[in-house]
N, C-alpha and C positions, 0 to 999 in steps of 0.2 A: 541465522545471524548470530545467535548465542554460542554457536560451535565455533564460529570465525573468531569472536572476540576471546571466547576461551583459549583458542590457539594460538593468539597473538602472544609475541614473546616481549614486546615492549610497548611502551604506552603510545608512543606513537602509530604503532600497527593497530592498537585498540581504538585510537580515536579514528583512525583511518576507516576501519571497518564500521563504526558507528555512524560516521558521516555518510557512508555509502548506503547505510540502511534509512538513514533519514531522506536522502536524496532519492532513493527508490520509492519510498512512501509518498513523497510529494510528486513525483512524475506519475506514479500510479493513482493519485488522486484525480489529476486531470484526465488520464486516460479511461479510468473507471467512470467518471462521470459522463464523458462523452459517449462511451460504449453503452453505459447504461440507459441514458435518456434517448440515444439515437437509434440503437440497435435492439435492445432487449424490451424497453417498455411498449414500442408499437406492436411486437410480435408475441409478448406474453401478457396476456390481459390482466393478470393479477398483481402484475409490478406497477408501481408508483414512480414518477420521475424522482430524481434526487433534486430538491430545490435549492440546498445551499451547499457550499463547499465543506462544511462541518460534517454533513451527512456523507459526502463521497470521501472524505478524509477517515472517518470512522469506518467506513467499509473498505477502503483500501488497506488500513491498518489491520483491520481484522482478517481479510485475505492473506496478507504478508505474515500474520501470525500464525496461522492455520497452515499455510506454505511452510514456514520455518521449522514447524513441530515436526 
């Protein structure tokens, strides 16, 4: 994400890249919560369910940051 923002030549491109990043995180939040609670928790006994959307948001944000590095 930082690479795309740094490469953008106009403010419009920069805003577009930032909004795509935010949209990506919001979609990932719902997907991560569903996948975590329905797929991972029943099969991996040490994992606990995500109870709040904030937990899912933080996990999705962390995954995007790690993936972006």
